[in-house]
MIDOSE-1310 file (N, C-alpha, C; in nm, 2 decimals, decimal comma, always signed):
residues 162
mkyt	+1,38/+20,24/+11,90/+1,48/+20,15/+11,86/+1,42/+20,03/+11,77; +1,48/+20,00/+11,67/+1,43/+19,92/+11,58/+1,48/+19,77/+11,60; +1,57/+19,73/+11,67/+1,62/+19,61/+11,70/+1,60/+19,57/+11,85; +1,56/+19,43/+11,85/+1,55/+19,38/+11,98/+1,69/+19,30/+12,01
aldi	+1,72/+19,28/+12,14/+1,83/+19,20/+12,18/+1,83/+19,05/+12,12; +1,70/+19,00/+12,11/+1,69/+18,88/+12,04/+1,72/+18,88/+11,89; +1,68/+19,00/+11,82/+1,71/+19,01/+11,68/+1,87/+19,01/+11,67; +1,94/+19,07/+11,75/+2,09/+19,07/+11,75/+2,14/+18,94/+11,78
ankl	+2,09/+18,88/+11,88/+2,13/+18,73/+11,93/+2,13/+18,65/+11,79; +2,00/+18,64/+11,73/+1,98/+18,56/+11,62/+2,08/+18,59/+11,50; +2,10/+18,72/+11,49/+2,21/+18,76/+11,38/+2,34/+18,70/+11,42; +2,38/+18,71/+11,55/+2,52/+18,66/+11,59/+2,51/+18,51/+11,57
itka	+2,42/+18,44/+11,61/+2,41/+18,29/+11,60/+2,43/+18,25/+11,44; +2,35/+18,32/+11,36/+2,35/+18,29/+11,22/+2,50/+18,32/+11,16; +2,55/+18,43/+11,20/+2,67/+18,46/+11,13/+2,79/+18,38/+11,18; +2,77/+18,32/+11,32/+2,88/+18,22/+11,38/+2,87/+18,10/+11,29
adyn	+2,74/+18,06/+11,26/+2,72/+17,92/+11,19/+2,77/+17,94/+11,06; +2,78/+18,05/+10,99/+2,84/+18,06/+10,87/+3,00/+18,11/+10,86; +3,04/+18,12/+10,99/+3,18/+18,16/+11,00/+3,26/+18,04/+11,01; +3,38/+18,03/+10,95/+3,49/+17,93/+10,98/+3,44/+17,80/+11,00
egel	+3,36/+17,75/+10,90/+3,29/+17,62/+10,90/+3,21/+17,59/+11,02; +3,14/+17,68/+11,08/+3,04/+17,67/+11,16/+3,08/+17,67/+11,32; +3,12/+17,80/+11,36/+3,16/+17,83/+11,49/+3,04/+17,80/+11,60; +3,08/+17,73/+11,71/+2,99/+17,70/+11,80/+2,95/+17,82/+11,89
mtnm	+2,82/+17,85/+11,90/+2,78/+17,97/+11,99/+2,70/+17,92/+12,10; +2,76/+17,93/+12,21/+2,69/+17,88/+12,33/+2,61/+18,00/+12,41; +2,52/+17,99/+12,49/+2,45/+18,09/+12,55/+2,55/+18,18/+12,61; +2,65/+18,13/+12,69/+2,75/+18,21/+12,75/+2,84/+18,29/+12,66
klqk	+2,87/+18,25/+12,55/+2,94/+18,32/+12,45/+2,86/+18,43/+12,39; +2,73/+18,39/+12,36/+2,64/+18,47/+12,30/+2,62/+18,61/+12,40; +2,60/+18,59/+12,52/+2,59/+18,69/+12,61/+2,71/+18,79/+12,60; +2,81/+18,75/+12,58/+2,93/+18,83/+12,59/+2,94/+18,90/+12,45
mlyy	+2,91/+18,82/+12,35/+2,91/+18,90/+12,21/+2,80/+19,00/+12,21; +2,69/+18,96/+12,27/+2,59/+19,09/+12,28/+2,63/+19,21/+12,35; +2,71/+19,19/+12,46/+2,77/+19,30/+12,54/+2,86/+19,39/+12,45; +2,96/+19,31/+12,37/+3,05/+19,39/+12,29/+2,98/+19,45/+12,18
eqgy	+2,88/+19,40/+12,11/+2,81/+19,47/+12,01/+2,74/+19,60/+12,06; +2,68/+19,57/+12,18/+2,61/+19,70/+12,24/+2,71/+19,80/+12,26; +2,82/+19,74/+12,33/+2,92/+19,85/+12,38/+2,98/+19,92/+12,28; +3,02/+19,86/+12,16/+3,07/+19,94/+12,05/+2,98/+20,03/+11,99
hlga	+2,85/+19,98/+11,98/+2,74/+20,07/+11,92/+2,72/+20,18/+12,00; +2,72/+20,17/+12,12/+2,69/+20,29/+12,21/+2,82/+20,38/+12,20; +2,94/+20,33/+12,20/+3,06/+20,40/+12,19/+3,07/+20,48/+12,05; +3,04/+20,41/+11,95/+3,06/+20,47/+11,81/+2,94/+20,57/+11,79
fgtp	+2,81/+20,53/+11,81/+2,70/+20,61/+11,75/+2,63/+20,67/+11,88; +2,65/+20,65/+12,00/+2,59/+20,72/+12,10/+2,45/+20,67/+12,14; +2,41/+20,57/+12,07/+2,28/+20,51/+12,09/+2,28/+20,37/+12,10; +2,18/+20,30/+12,18/+2,20/+20,15/+12,19/+2,17/+20,08/+12,07
lfee	+2,21/+19,98/+12,04/+2,18/+19,87/+11,94/+2,04/+19,81/+11,96; +2,02/+19,78/+12,09/+1,89/+19,72/+12,15/+1,86/+19,80/+12,28; +1,74/+19,80/+12,32/+1,70/+19,85/+12,43/+1,71/+19,78/+12,57; +1,71/+19,63/+12,55/+1,71/+19,55/+12,67/+1,83/+19,58/+12,76
diea	+1,83/+19,57/+12,89/+1,93/+19,59/+12,97/+2,02/+19,49/+12,98; +2,15/+19,51/+13,01/+2,25/+19,42/+13,05/+2,28/+19,41/+13,19; +2,28/+19,30/+13,24/+2,32/+19,28/+13,39/+2,45/+19,22/+13,42; +2,50/+19,25/+13,54/+2,64/+19,19/+13,58/+2,60/+19,07/+13,65
wmyg	+2,62/+18,97/+13,58/+2,62/+18,82/+13,65/+2,76/+18,77/+13,68; +2,75/+18,67/+13,76/+2,87/+18,61/+13,80/+2,97/+18,58/+13,68; +2,93/+18,52/+13,58/+3,01/+18,49/+13,47/+3,01/+18,60/+13,37; +2,99/+18,72/+13,40/+3,00/+18,84/+13,31/+2,87/+18,90/+13,27
pvvp	+2,87/+18,99/+13,19/+2,74/+19,06/+13,14/+2,64/+18,96/+13,07; +2,52/+18,99/+13,09/+2,40/+18,89/+13,04/+2,29/+18,99/+13,03; +2,23/+18,95/+12,90/+2,10/+19,01/+12,87/+1,98/+18,90/+12,90; +1,92/+18,93/+13,02/+1,84/+18,83/+13,09/+1,74/+18,77/+13,01
dvyr	+1,66/+18,83/+12,92/+1,56/+18,79/+12,84/+1,62/+18,69/+12,74; +1,74/+18,73/+12,68/+1,79/+18,64/+12,57/+1,85/+18,52/+12,65; +1,91/+18,53/+12,77/+1,97/+18,42/+12,83/+1,85/+18,32/+12,86; +1,74/+18,37/+12,90/+1,62/+18,27/+12,94/+1,57/+18,20/+12,80
hfke	+1,57/+18,28/+12,69/+1,52/+18,24/+12,56/+1,62/+18,12/+12,53; +1,73/+18,12/+12,54/+1,84/+18,00/+12,50/+1,87/+17,91/+12,61; +1,81/+17,93/+12,73/+1,86/+17,85/+12,84/+1,86/+17,70/+12,83; +1,75/+17,65/+12,74/+1,74/+17,51/+12,71/+1,85/+17,45/+12,66
ygaa	+1,95/+17,53/+12,59/+2,07/+17,45/+12,54/+2,18/+17,44/+12,64; +2,17/+17,49/+12,75/+2,26/+17,48/+12,85/+2,41/+17,53/+12,80; +2,50/+17,44/+12,81/+2,64/+17,48/+12,76/+2,66/+17,43/+12,62; +2,56/+17,38/+12,55/+2,57/+17,33/+12,41/+2,54/+17,44/+12,31
sikt	+2,59/+17,42/+12,20/+2,58/+17,51/+12,09/+2,42/+17,52/+12,06; +2,40/+17,66/+12,04/+2,26/+17,71/+12,00/+2,24/+17,69/+11,85; +2,13/+17,63/+11,83/+2,10/+17,61/+11,69/+2,06/+17,73/+11,60; +2,09/+17,73/+11,48/+2,08/+17,84/+11,40/+1,94/+17,87/+11,38
ppsd	+1,89/+18,00/+11,40/+1,74/+18,03/+11,38/+1,70/+18,00/+11,25; +1,57/+17,96/+11,24/+1,52/+17,94/+11,10/+1,50/+18,06/+11,02; +1,47/+18,18/+11,08/+1,45/+18,29/+10,99/+1,57/+18,37/+10,95; +1,56/+18,46/+10,85/+1,67/+18,53/+10,81/+1,72/+18,64/+10,91
pvvl	+1,83/+18,66/+10,94/+1,88/+18,76/+11,04/+1,84/+18,91/+10,99; +1,82/+19,00/+11,10/+1,78/+19,13/+11,08/+1,89/+19,20/+11,00; +1,86/+19,31/+10,91/+1,96/+19,37/+10,84/+1,97/+19,52/+10,90; +2,10/+19,55/+10,94/+2,12/+19,67/+10,99/+2,15/+19,78/+10,89
dsee	+2,15/+19,90/+10,93/+2,18/+19,99/+10,82/+2,33/+19,98/+10,80; +2,39/+20,02/+10,68/+2,50/+20,01/+10,64/+2,63/+20,04/+10,75; +2,62/+20,16/+10,83/+2,72/+20,19/+10,93/+2,71/+20,09/+11,04; +2,60/+20,05/+11,08/+2,57/+19,96/+11,19/+2,63/+19,82/+11,14
eslf	+2,59/+19,79/+11,03/+2,64/+19,65/+10,99/+2,78/+19,64/+10,97; +2,86/+19,75/+10,92/+3,00/+19,75/+10,92/+3,05/+19,73/+11,07; +3,00/+19,81/+11,17/+3,05/+19,81/+11,30/+3,02/+19,66/+11,34; +2,90/+19,62/+11,33/+2,87/+19,47/+11,37/+2,96/+19,39/+11,32
nnvf	+3,00/+19,38/+11,19/+3,08/+19,30/+11,14/+3,24/+19,30/+11,20; +3,27/+19,42/+11,23/+3,41/+19,45/+11,28/+3,42/+19,40/+11,43; +3,32/+19,42/+11,51/+3,30/+19,36/+11,64/+3,32/+19,21/+11,64; +3,22/+19,16/+11,55/+3,22/+19,02/+11,54/+3,33/+18,95/+11,51
eayi	+3,42/+19,01/+11,41/+3,56/+18,94/+11,37/+3,65/+18,97/+11,49; +3,63/+19,08/+11,56/+3,74/+19,10/+11,66/+3,72/+19,01/+11,79; +3,60/+18,96/+11,81/+3,59/+18,87/+11,92/+3,53/+18,72/+11,91; +3,50/+18,69/+11,77/+3,44/+18,55/+11,76/+3,54/+18,45/+11,78
dfsa	+3,66/+18,47/+11,77/+3,76/+18,37/+11,79/+3,79/+18,35/+11,95; +3,75/+18,43/+12,03/+3,77/+18,40/+12,16/+3,66/+18,29/+12,22; +3,71/+18,21/+12,31/+3,62/+18,10/+12,37/+3,52/+18,18/+12,46; +3,42/+18,11/+12,50/+3,34/+18,17/+12,60/+3,40/+18,23/+12,74
iglm	+3,49/+18,12/+12,77/+3,56/+18,16/+12,90/+3,66/+18,27/+12,87; +3,72/+18,27/+12,76/+3,80/+18,39/+12,73/+3,74/+18,52/+12,73; +3,62/+18,52/+12,68/+3,53/+18,65/+12,67/+3,50/+18,68/+12,82; +3,45/+18,57/+12,90/+3,41/+18,60/+13,04/+3,54/+18,67/+13,11
nkth	+3,65/+18,61/+13,10/+3,77/+18,67/+13,16/+3,79/+18,81/+13,12; +3,78/+18,84/+12,99/+3,80/+18,97/+12,93/+3,71/+19,08/+12,98; +3,57/+19,04/+13,00/+3,47/+19,12/+13,05/+3,49/+19,14/+13,21; +3,57/+19,05/+13,28/+3,58/+19,07/+13,41/+3,70/+19,17/+13,45
qeyp	+3,77/+19,21/+13,33/+3,87/+19,31/+13,36/+3,82/+19,44/+13,32; +3,71/+19,45/+13,27/+3,67/+19,57/+13,22/+3,56/+19,66/+13,32; +3,58/+19,78/+13,33/+3,51/+19,86/+13,42/+3,36/+19,85/+13,43; +3,30/+19,85/+13,31/+3,15/+19,83/+13,32/+3,10/+19,72/+13,41
wkst	+3,16/+19,59/+13,39/+3,12/+19,48/+13,47/+3,18/+19,49/+13,61; +3,31/+19,52/+13,61/+3,37/+19,52/+13,76/+3,31/+19,63/+13,85; +3,26/+19,73/+13,80/+3,21/+19,85/+13,89/+3,06/+19,82/+13,92; +3,00/+19,72/+13,86/+2,85/+19,71/+13,88/+2,82/+19,60/+13,99
pqlq	+2,75/+19,60/+14,09/+2,71/+19,50/+14,18/+2,65/+19,39/+14,10; +2,68/+19,26/+14,15/+2,62/+19,14/+14,09/+2,47/+19,14/+14,09; +2,41/+19,11/+13,97/+2,27/+19,10/+13,93/+2,21/+19,23/+13,92; +2,29/+19,34/+13,90/+2,24/+19,47/+13,88/+2,25/+19,51/+13,73
vipk	+2,17/+19,60/+13,68/+2,19/+19,66/+13,55/+2,31/+19,73/+13,54; +2,38/+19,69/+13,43/+2,50/+19,79/+13,40/+2,45/+19,91/+13,31; +2,45/+20,02/+13,39/+2,40/+20,14/+13,31/+2,45/+20,16/+13,17; +2,36/+20,18/+13,07/+2,41/+20,21/+12,94/+2,50/+20,31/+12,93
ekik	+2,49/+20,43/+13,01/+2,58/+20,54/+13,01/+2,72/+20,49/+13,05; +2,72/+20,41/+13,14/+2,86/+20,35/+13,18/+2,92/+20,26/+13,07; +2,84/+20,18/+13,00/+2,89/+20,11/+12,89/+2,94/+20,20/+12,77; +2,86/+20,30/+12,76/+2,89/+20,40/+12,64/+3,02/+20,47/+12,67
eyfn	+3,04/+20,51/+12,79/+3,15/+20,60/+12,83/+3,28/+20,50/+12,81; +3,28/+20,38/+12,85/+3,39/+20,29/+12,86/+3,43/+20,27/+12,70; +3,33/+20,22/+12,62/+3,36/+20,18/+12,48/+3,39/+20,31/+12,39; +3,34/+20,42/+12,44/+3,38/+20,53/+12,35/+3,54/+20,55/+12,39
gqlk	+3,58/+20,54/+12,51/+3,73/+20,54/+12,55/+3,80/+20,43/+12,47; +3,75/+20,32/+12,46/+3,82/+20,21/+12,38/+3,84/+20,25/+12,24; +3,73/+20,30/+12,18/+3,75/+20,35/+12,04/+3,85/+20,46/+12,02; +3,86/+20,54/+12,11/+3,94/+20,65/+12,10/+4,09/+20,60/+12,12
kekq	+4,11/+20,51/+12,21/+4,24/+20,43/+12,22/+4,27/+20,36/+12,10; +4,18/+20,27/+12,04/+4,21/+20,21/+11,92/+4,24/+20,31/+11,81; +4,18/+20,43/+11,79/+4,21/+20,53/+11,69/+4,35/+20,58/+11,71; +4,39/+20,60/+11,84/+4,51/+20,66/+11,86/+4,63/+20,56/+11,83
qssf	+4,61/+20,42/+11,85/+4,71/+20,33/+11,83/+4,70/+20,30/+11,68; +4,60/+20,31/+11,60/+4,60/+20,30/+11,46/+4,69/+20,43/+11,39; +4,68/+20,52/+11,45/+4,74/+20,65/+11,41/+4,89/+20,63/+11,43; +4,92/+20,58/+11,56/+5,05/+20,55/+11,58/+5,11/+20,46/+11,50
silk	+5,04/+20,34/+11,46/+5,09/+20,24/+11,38/+5,13/+20,30/+11,23; +5,04/+20,38/+11,18/+5,06/+20,44/+11,06/+5,20/+20,51/+11,07; +5,21/+20,61/+11,17/+5,33/+20,69/+11,18/+5,45/+20,60/+11,18; +5,45/+20,49/+11,26/+5,55/+20,40/+11,28/+5,59/+20,34/+11,14
rifa	+5,50/+20,29/+11,05/+5,52/+20,25/+10,93/+5,58/+20,35/+10,84; +5,54/+20,49/+10,84/+5,60/+20,58/+10,77/+5,74/+20,60/+10,80; +5,77/+20,61/+10,94/+5,91/+20,63/+10,98/+6,01/+20,52/+10,95; +5,94/+20,40/+10,96/+6,03/+20,27/+10,92/+6,05/+20,28/+10,77
sl	+5,97/+20,34/+10,69/+6,02/+20,34/+10,54/+6,11/+20,45/+10,51; +6,14/+20,54/+10,58/+6,24/+20,64/+10,56/+6,37/+20,60/+10,56
């Protein structure tokens, strides 16, 4: 694996700062964004974006090493890292950007509530690792649903134009 969870965290923080006149990225929101980036990467490519484990904590999925790294910020916005963010390969970058755009406008609490409704977090005991295979299966299913809904939307537009 060529990326660390901290690499991806720094990429998310940098991208958020450049988004919509400086989106605030708290540690809590960062943790959920890492979960979604990892989940969709596992679902789409079958491999993890980063190797570090994600655990089921009270407020949702957490990458403990990244949480501890940014713990000093508490509930405040994390400052943009001084170095340039890691560059992903083109397919990974495209997926990363799509996931970012799909979830960045949610608040940290909104993302927490969303993750609390999802099988990987709900089915994992508190403070335990959420198995990557469980995350992969869930997000693979989400991608299949989204693909079916897209196909349905296209068919709906075709029939509406007749």
